[in-house]
Every structure is written in structure tokens, then in C-alpha cells.
N, C-alpha and C positions, 0 to 999 in steps of 0.2 A: 481505465477510468470507471468509476462506479456511477450508476444512474440512481442517485438518491431520490429523485423526484418521481412521484407516481405519474404514470402515463408517458414514460420515455418513448413508447412506440407511437404515441399520439402525434399527428402532424403538427399540432400546436406547439409541441416541444421544440420544433425547428423554426417556428415563426419568429422573425426578428422584429419584435414589438416593444421591447423594454428600453426605456431611456437609460442613458449612462448612469444617472443618479440611482435609479432603481436597481439596475444590474450590479452596481458597485455595492450597494447596501446588501443585496442578496448574497454577494460573494464575500462580504466582509472586508472590502477594500476601499481605498480612496479612488474617486473618479480619475484622478491624474494617473494612477497606476494602470487603469484600463486603457487610457490614452497611450501610455508608454508601451503596453503589451501590444496594442494595435500597431504602433510604429515598428515594433520588432517583428511583427508578423506572427505572434503567438496566438492571437485570437482575431478573427476577421469579422467585425460587426457589419451589419447592413447600414445603409444610409437612408435617412428620411429625406423628404423633398427639399427641406431647407439645409441639408448637409449634416444634420446631427446624427450621431451614432445610434444604432438600434441593435440590441442584443436579444438572443433567444435564451430560453431556459437551458438549452444545450451549451450555449456559450458560458453561462453562469457555472455550470458543472465543470466545464473546461477551465475556467478561471480559478475555481477552487482547487482543481488538480495542479495547475501551475503553481499556485501558492503552496500546496502541500509538498510538491517536489522541490521547490526552491528553499522553503523555510525548514521543513521537517527533515528532508533528505539531503539538504545542502548542495543541490545540483544548480550550477549556474544557468542563466537563462538560455544560453546557446545550447546547452545540453538538454534543457527542458524542451526547447523547440525541436530538437532532433528526436527526442522520445515521443513527442506528440505526433510528429510526422510518421514515425515508424508504427505507432499505434493505429494511425489512420490507414496506412498501407495494409496492416494486418487485418483490420476490420473489413476493408475492401476485398482482400483475398478470402476471408472467411465467408463473406456474402457470395462471392463468385463460386467458391467450392459448394456452398449450399445450393445455389442455382444449378450447377452442373450435376450434383447428386440427384436433385429432383428430376432433371432431364434424363439422366441415366435410369432412374427408377421407372419413369414413364416409358422409356425405350424397352426395358426388360418386360414390363407389363404387356406392351404391344407385341413383342416377340412371343410371349407365352400365349397371347390370344391367337396369333397367326399359327403357331404350332398346334394349338387345339383345333383350329379350323382344318388344318391339313390332315387330321386323323379321321375326319368324317368322310364316309363314302360319297363319291360324286363331287368331292371338293375340287375346286380349280387350282388349289395350291399343291405343288409337287415338292416334297421334301428333298433337300440336297444334302450333300455330304456335311456332317455335323461340324467339321472343322472349317467349313466355308462360312463367310460372312454374308454371302449373297442370298437373296430370296428370289426364287424363280417363280413367276406367275405364268401358268399355262392357260391359254384360251384356245378352244378349238376354232378352226377356221370356219367361217360362215360359208355355206354353199354359194357358189357364184350363180348369178341369175342370168 
């Protein structure tokens, strides 16, 4: 899915504040189509206190994608639902990979810092076998009183 709207990373992009008539107009659809897509589970709008559907800008982008897949590519709505579900899984996996890569980078930086400390005379760090993953910290015993 393409994020045509400026500010897709903005939290307001996810805010469910658009009434069905506004969301339908933005997506170029009839409000009844949005209701049908809600019933089919293609788009999950939020609900206002009175029960009315509320859509986000992200939902409007999704509605446009549903329309493109079904009309331009000829995919039935069950197929569209499957594609959207797989795209969500892919997005979640990509986010998880990015988080894990950041954690790994931080761990490598910390290891480099610890190795640099171990090279200084008087350091409390004692290098171990390079193939080992353990870090041994040596502290001299305090004299007993």
C-alpha cells in the first residue's frame, strides 16, 4: 500500500476521526460500500459514542487500495482480504526485524566498549577466549576485617 498522504508517520494518520460520509468521499466510494467492507472485515473503523463509524486517514488509504485491487486487478474481496492480511503480517515482521537490528547494533557497540576497556592496564575486565560468548568480570577480594 502506498502512503499518498503527507504525514503518514504522524499519529494523527491513525486517529479514527472521519465520519463515514467524509471517508467515503475521500476514498471515492459510496458510504454503503464502506459499510459492506466493514461487515466483510476488510476495514475496521472505530466507533463514536453513538455507534457511528469513524475512519482514519490510514483507513482511507486502505479503502483506496481495496478498490484498486478489486477493480483494477480483478481480485475478489476474499482475495483482497487475504492480501491485506499478509501485508499487515509483512509490515509487523519488518518492524520487528528493524527493532532486533537496532538491539543487535546496540549490543555490538557495548561489546566494543567492553573490549576497549579490557585493553587498559589495571582494568577489571579479563578477556576470555574469542570464541566464547561469556564476559568474565574479575574483582579482587576485599581484605577481611
